[in-house]
Short mmCIF file of the C-alpha atoms (twelve columns), coordinates in Angstrom:
data_MODEL
# 
_entry.id   MODEL 
# 
loop_
_atom_site.group_PDB 
_atom_site.id 
_atom_site.type_symbol 
_atom_site.label_atom_id 
_atom_site.label_alt_id 
_atom_site.label_comp_id 
_atom_site.label_asym_id 
_atom_site.label_seq_id 
_atom_site.Cartn_x 
_atom_site.Cartn_y 
_atom_site.Cartn_z 
_atom_site.pdbx_PDB_model_num 
ATOM 1   C CA . MET A 1   -0.027  -0.112  0.226   1 
ATOM 2   C CA . SER A 2   1.465   3.102   -0.761  1 
ATOM 3   C CA . ASN A 3   1.304   5.948   2.322   1 
ATOM 4   C CA . LYS A 4   -1.066  7.846   0.749   1 
ATOM 5   C CA . MET A 5   -3.452  5.715   0.647   1 
ATOM 6   C CA . TRP A 6   -2.428  4.275   4.283   1 
ATOM 7   C CA . GLY A 7   -3.469  7.368   5.192   1 
ATOM 8   C CA . GLY A 8   -2.700  9.384   8.793   1 
ATOM 9   C CA . ARG A 9   -3.760  6.489   11.417  1 
ATOM 10  C CA . PHE A 10  -0.550  4.499   11.258  1 
ATOM 11  C CA . THR A 11  3.293   5.523   12.024  1 
ATOM 12  C CA . ASP A 12  4.268   2.248   10.377  1 
ATOM 13  C CA . ARG A 13  3.932   0.733   7.201   1 
ATOM 14  C CA . PRO A 14  1.953   -2.049  6.515   1 
ATOM 15  C CA . ASP A 15  3.500   -5.558  7.022   1 
ATOM 16  C CA . ALA A 16  4.470   -7.144  3.937   1 
ATOM 17  C CA . ILE A 17  2.143   -9.752  4.260   1 
ATOM 18  C CA . MET A 18  -1.008  -7.616  4.400   1 
ATOM 19  C CA . ARG A 19  0.205   -5.426  1.218   1 
ATOM 20  C CA . ARG A 20  0.404   -9.084  -0.006  1 
ATOM 21  C CA . LYS A 21  -2.720  -9.637  0.726   1 
ATOM 22  C CA . SER A 22  -4.769  -6.340  -0.107  1 
ATOM 23  C CA . THR A 23  -3.003  -6.206  -3.539  1 
ATOM 24  C CA . SER A 24  -4.849  -7.382  -6.743  1 
ATOM 25  C CA . PRO A 25  -3.522  -9.924  -8.242  1 
ATOM 26  C CA . SER A 26  -1.013  -9.093  -11.289 1 
ATOM 27  C CA . THR A 27  -3.451  -10.283 -13.801 1 
ATOM 28  C CA . SER A 28  -6.693  -8.477  -12.573 1 
ATOM 29  C CA . ILE A 29  -4.517  -5.264  -12.376 1 
ATOM 30  C CA . VAL A 30  -4.393  -5.673  -16.306 1 
ATOM 31  C CA . THR A 31  -7.305  -7.325  -17.191 1 
ATOM 32  C CA . TYR A 32  -10.187 -4.399  -16.317 1 
ATOM 33  C CA . TYR A 33  -7.983  -1.637  -17.920 1 
ATOM 34  C CA . ALA A 34  -10.756 -0.551  -20.089 1 
ATOM 35  C CA . GLN A 35  -13.368 -1.398  -18.376 1 
ATOM 36  C CA . ASP A 36  -12.483 0.755   -15.777 1 
ATOM 37  C CA . ILE A 37  -11.239 3.915   -17.756 1 
ATOM 38  C CA . ALA A 38  -15.130 3.838   -19.365 1 
ATOM 39  C CA . ALA A 39  -16.582 3.820   -16.315 1 
ATOM 40  C CA . SER A 40  -14.490 6.725   -15.052 1 
ATOM 41  C CA . LYS A 41  -14.854 8.741   -17.673 1 
ATOM 42  C CA . ALA A 42  -18.366 8.050   -17.915 1 
ATOM 43  C CA . HIS A 43  -18.554 8.978   -13.913 1 
ATOM 44  C CA . ALA A 44  -16.408 12.041  -14.852 1 
ATOM 45  C CA . ALA A 45  -19.528 13.370  -17.605 1 
ATOM 46  C CA . MET A 46  -21.615 12.670  -15.020 1 
ATOM 47  C CA . LEU A 47  -20.028 14.716  -12.315 1 
ATOM 48  C CA . ALA A 48  -20.231 17.462  -14.986 1 
ATOM 49  C CA . ALA A 49  -23.276 17.282  -15.950 1 
ATOM 50  C CA . GLN A 50  -24.456 17.446  -12.579 1 
ATOM 51  C CA . GLY A 51  -22.384 20.449  -11.597 1 
ATOM 52  C CA . ILE A 52  -20.538 18.885  -9.462  1 
ATOM 53  C CA . ILE A 53  -16.845 19.184  -11.155 1 
ATOM 54  C CA . SER A 54  -16.521 21.900  -13.832 1 
ATOM 55  C CA . ALA A 55  -16.855 20.760  -17.121 1 
ATOM 56  C CA . ASN A 56  -13.085 21.657  -18.403 1 
ATOM 57  C CA . ASP A 57  -11.653 19.619  -15.283 1 
ATOM 58  C CA . ALA A 58  -14.385 16.535  -17.129 1 
ATOM 59  C CA . LYS A 59  -12.627 17.038  -20.373 1 
ATOM 60  C CA . ASN A 60  -9.096  17.454  -18.543 1 
ATOM 61  C CA . ILE A 61  -9.914  13.644  -16.850 1 
ATOM 62  C CA . ALA A 62  -11.204 12.461  -19.912 1 
ATOM 63  C CA . LYS A 63  -8.665  13.304  -22.119 1 
ATOM 64  C CA . GLY A 64  -5.779  11.870  -19.585 1 
ATOM 65  C CA . LEU A 65  -7.688  8.809   -19.203 1 
ATOM 66  C CA . ASP A 66  -7.370  8.456   -23.407 1 
ATOM 67  C CA . THR A 67  -3.640  9.361   -23.114 1 
ATOM 68  C CA . ILE A 68  -3.374  6.127   -20.190 1 
ATOM 69  C CA . LEU A 69  -5.443  3.788   -22.773 1 
ATOM 70  C CA . SER A 70  -3.711  4.393   -25.264 1 
ATOM 71  C CA . GLU A 71  -0.435  4.241   -23.428 1 
ATOM 72  C CA . ILE A 72  -1.870  0.721   -22.242 1 
ATOM 73  C CA . GLY A 73  -2.475  -0.412  -25.380 1 
ATOM 74  C CA . LYS A 74  0.878   0.580   -27.028 1 
ATOM 75  C CA . GLY A 75  2.268   -1.721  -23.474 1 
ATOM 76  C CA . SER A 76  4.086   1.500   -22.414 1 
ATOM 77  C CA . PHE A 77  2.088   1.928   -19.129 1 
ATOM 78  C CA . ASP A 78  4.290   1.212   -16.213 1 
ATOM 79  C CA . PHE A 79  1.789   -0.900  -14.236 1 
ATOM 80  C CA . LYS A 80  3.055   -0.853  -10.282 1 
ATOM 81  C CA . ARG A 81  1.958   -3.665  -8.000  1 
ATOM 82  C CA . ALA A 82  2.267   -1.287  -5.073  1 
ATOM 83  C CA . LEU A 83  -0.478  0.640   -5.985  1 
ATOM 84  C CA . GLU A 84  -3.132  -2.324  -5.633  1 
ATOM 85  C CA . ASP A 85  -4.829  -2.309  -8.262  1 
ATOM 86  C CA . ILE A 86  -6.059  -1.130  -11.492 1 
ATOM 87  C CA . HIS A 87  -7.666  1.816   -10.337 1 
ATOM 88  C CA . MET A 88  -4.666  3.125   -8.309  1 
ATOM 89  C CA . ASN A 89  -2.580  2.896   -11.349 1 
ATOM 90  C CA . VAL A 90  -5.189  4.628   -13.487 1 
ATOM 91  C CA . GLU A 91  -5.504  7.101   -10.662 1 
ATOM 92  C CA . SER A 92  -1.612  7.973   -10.091 1 
ATOM 93  C CA . ARG A 93  -0.862  8.435   -13.651 1 
ATOM 94  C CA . LEU A 94  -3.801  10.473  -14.286 1 
ATOM 95  C CA . GLY A 95  -2.859  12.843  -11.734 1 
ATOM 96  C CA . GLU A 96  0.797   13.235  -13.284 1 
ATOM 97  C CA . LEU A 97  -1.104  13.854  -16.501 1 
ATOM 98  C CA . ILE A 98  -3.657  16.183  -15.277 1 
ATOM 99  C CA . GLY A 99  -2.819  17.488  -11.690 1 
ATOM 100 C CA . PRO A 100 -5.574  17.776  -9.067  1 
ATOM 101 C CA . ALA A 101 -8.500  17.602  -11.227 1 
ATOM 102 C CA . ALA A 102 -7.314  13.821  -10.992 1 
ATOM 103 C CA . GLY A 103 -8.482  13.406  -7.514  1 
ATOM 104 C CA . ARG A 104 -12.037 14.986  -8.464  1 
ATOM 105 C CA . LEU A 105 -12.826 11.559  -10.295 1 
ATOM 106 C CA . HIS A 106 -13.531 10.166  -6.894  1 
ATOM 107 C CA . THR A 107 -16.168 12.199  -6.205  1 
ATOM 108 C CA . ALA A 108 -19.442 10.155  -5.157  1 
ATOM 109 C CA . ARG A 109 -18.026 7.022   -6.243  1 
ATOM 110 C CA . SER A 110 -16.423 4.280   -3.830  1 
ATOM 111 C CA . ARG A 111 -13.672 1.521   -4.502  1 
ATOM 112 C CA . ASN A 112 -16.758 -1.220  -4.165  1 
ATOM 113 C CA . ASP A 113 -18.668 1.029   -6.769  1 
ATOM 114 C CA . GLN A 114 -15.530 0.916   -9.589  1 
ATOM 115 C CA . VAL A 115 -14.576 -2.936  -8.620  1 
ATOM 116 C CA . ALA A 116 -18.451 -3.528  -9.359  1 
ATOM 117 C CA . THR A 117 -19.166 -1.808  -11.952 1 
ATOM 118 C CA . ASP A 118 -15.573 -2.818  -13.890 1 
ATOM 119 C CA . PHE A 119 -16.205 -6.643  -13.226 1 
ATOM 120 C CA . ARG A 120 -19.774 -6.337  -14.484 1 
ATOM 121 C CA . LEU A 121 -18.459 -4.384  -17.846 1 
ATOM 122 C CA . TYR A 122 -16.179 -6.745  -17.808 1 
ATOM 123 C CA . VAL A 123 -18.401 -9.628  -17.842 1 
ATOM 124 C CA . ARG A 124 -20.862 -7.922  -20.219 1 
ATOM 125 C CA . ASP A 125 -18.215 -7.576  -22.731 1 
ATOM 126 C CA . THR A 126 -16.920 -10.777 -22.573 1 
ATOM 127 C CA . ILE A 127 -20.606 -12.152 -23.036 1 
ATOM 128 C CA . ASP A 128 -20.649 -10.036 -26.168 1 
ATOM 129 C CA . GLU A 129 -17.456 -11.578 -27.776 1 
ATOM 130 C CA . THR A 130 -18.259 -14.473 -27.042 1 
ATOM 131 C CA . ASP A 131 -21.691 -14.025 -28.923 1 
ATOM 132 C CA . ALA A 132 -19.571 -12.111 -31.795 1 
ATOM 133 C CA . ALA A 133 -17.014 -15.281 -32.156 1 
ATOM 134 C CA . LEU A 134 -20.557 -17.902 -31.572 1 
ATOM 135 C CA . ALA A 135 -22.128 -16.416 -34.634 1 
ATOM 136 C CA . ALA A 136 -19.296 -16.160 -36.690 1 
ATOM 137 C CA . PHE A 137 -18.747 -19.924 -36.209 1 
ATOM 138 C CA . GLN A 138 -22.190 -20.831 -36.950 1 
ATOM 139 C CA . HIS A 139 -22.243 -18.717 -39.854 1 
ATOM 140 C CA . ALA A 140 -19.417 -20.816 -40.922 1 
ATOM 141 C CA . LEU A 141 -21.217 -23.549 -40.133 1 
ATOM 142 C CA . VAL A 142 -23.878 -22.342 -42.896 1 
ATOM 143 C CA . GLU A 143 -21.646 -21.780 -45.232 1 
ATOM 144 C CA . ARG A 144 -19.621 -24.997 -45.396 1 
ATOM 145 C CA . ALA A 145 -23.633 -26.770 -45.518 1 
ATOM 146 C CA . ALA A 146 -24.190 -24.534 -48.627 1 
ATOM 147 C CA . GLU A 147 -20.963 -25.268 -50.002 1 
ATOM 148 C CA . GLY A 148 -21.423 -28.961 -49.700 1 
ATOM 149 C CA . THR A 149 -24.919 -28.504 -50.782 1 
ATOM 150 C CA . CYS A 150 -24.142 -27.037 -54.276 1 
ATOM 151 C CA . ARG A 151 -20.741 -29.043 -54.830 1 
ATOM 152 C CA . HIS A 152 -21.694 -32.301 -53.927 1 
ATOM 153 C CA . GLY A 153 -25.421 -32.251 -54.626 1 
ATOM 154 C CA . ASP A 154 -26.387 -36.084 -53.180 1 
ATOM 155 C CA . ALA A 155 -22.726 -37.038 -52.192 1 
ATOM 156 C CA . GLY A 156 -22.152 -38.329 -48.601 1 
ATOM 157 C CA . LEU A 157 -25.643 -38.574 -47.631 1 
ATOM 158 C CA . HIS A 158 -25.819 -40.322 -44.283 1 
ATOM 159 C CA . ALA A 159 -28.700 -42.142 -42.258 1 
ATOM 160 C CA . SER A 160 -28.977 -40.864 -39.159 1 
ATOM 161 C CA . ALA A 161 -28.179 -42.504 -36.095 1 
ATOM 162 C CA . ASP A 162 -31.531 -42.186 -34.352 1 
ATOM 163 C CA . ARG A 163 -33.755 -42.573 -36.929 1 
ATOM 164 C CA . ALA A 164 -34.631 -45.763 -39.139 1 
ATOM 165 C CA . ALA A 165 -31.843 -46.990 -42.435 1 
ATOM 166 C CA . GLY A 166 -34.148 -45.494 -44.547 1 
ATOM 167 C CA . ASP A 167 -34.289 -41.784 -43.642 1 
ATOM 168 C CA . VAL A 168 -31.261 -40.365 -45.710 1 
ATOM 169 C CA . ARG A 169 -30.104 -36.942 -45.372 1 
ATOM 170 C CA . ALA A 170 -27.133 -35.248 -46.441 1 
ATOM 171 C CA . PRO A 171 -24.612 -33.881 -44.312 1 
ATOM 172 C CA . SER A 172 -25.295 -30.446 -45.080 1 
ATOM 173 C CA . ALA A 173 -28.477 -30.552 -43.170 1 
ATOM 174 C CA . GLY A 174 -26.789 -31.216 -39.955 1 
ATOM 175 C CA . LEU A 175 -24.594 -28.144 -40.361 1 
ATOM 176 C CA . CYS A 176 -27.390 -25.783 -41.384 1 
ATOM 177 C CA . ARG A 177 -29.146 -27.601 -38.159 1 
ATOM 178 C CA . ASP A 178 -26.490 -26.753 -35.921 1 
ATOM 179 C CA . GLY A 179 -25.780 -24.139 -37.166 1 
ATOM 180 C CA . GLY A 180 -28.845 -21.518 -36.985 1 
ATOM 181 C CA . ALA A 181 -30.136 -22.087 -33.425 1 
ATOM 182 C CA . ARG A 182 -28.367 -19.503 -30.640 1 
ATOM 183 C CA . PRO A 183 -27.492 -21.989 -27.761 1 
ATOM 184 C CA . ARG A 184 -29.628 -21.763 -24.539 1 
ATOM 185 C CA . PRO A 185 -26.961 -20.527 -22.080 1 
ATOM 186 C CA . LEU A 186 -25.992 -17.900 -24.624 1 
ATOM 187 C CA . SER A 187 -29.601 -16.158 -24.499 1 
ATOM 188 C CA . ARG A 188 -29.754 -16.113 -20.949 1 
ATOM 189 C CA . CYS A 189 -26.090 -14.609 -20.665 1 
ATOM 190 C CA . ALA A 190 -27.452 -12.243 -23.083 1 
ATOM 191 C CA . GLN A 191 -30.381 -11.297 -21.023 1 
ATOM 192 C CA . THR A 192 -27.568 -10.382 -18.088 1 
ATOM 193 C CA . SER A 193 -25.263 -7.978  -20.145 1 
ATOM 194 C CA . GLU A 194 -28.281 -5.650  -20.899 1 
# 
């Protein structure tokens, strides 16, 4: 923990075991960065819209957050494990970029709120990415089925194991069937991402 975060109540720094326990694993420090920055930009815009911070502060915060997003994307951002988590890493860098206005970003928002919001946004984005990948896979199945039917006509006909021996279908029929329906679990996930 940083001295700034530890506050003035204690004279000694926290023990090493306490620092390890309170620090996010290194993978989680970088996992939610895009969601953390998006949520922070939205929060700053809301604060400005409510007249809690100035429009100029909100503009500087958003600009600084865009710079940080770019730095992380390029791999030039220096993640500091001592800063505990993604929120503190972003806040520290934002303070370096824009000065005291960075501290106003915490107005009307707790760390728990940041964590919950970032995680919800991450789950939503992951569901959207999975849904898009599945849709592309389903589309490819249907395309392959159409190619097989056009190229080979009735070649490769097979009897389905659960049907009578006389009920013969082209393999492409199964590909079309499998490629058309949206799996029920993914439909449920999509509802939670809204």
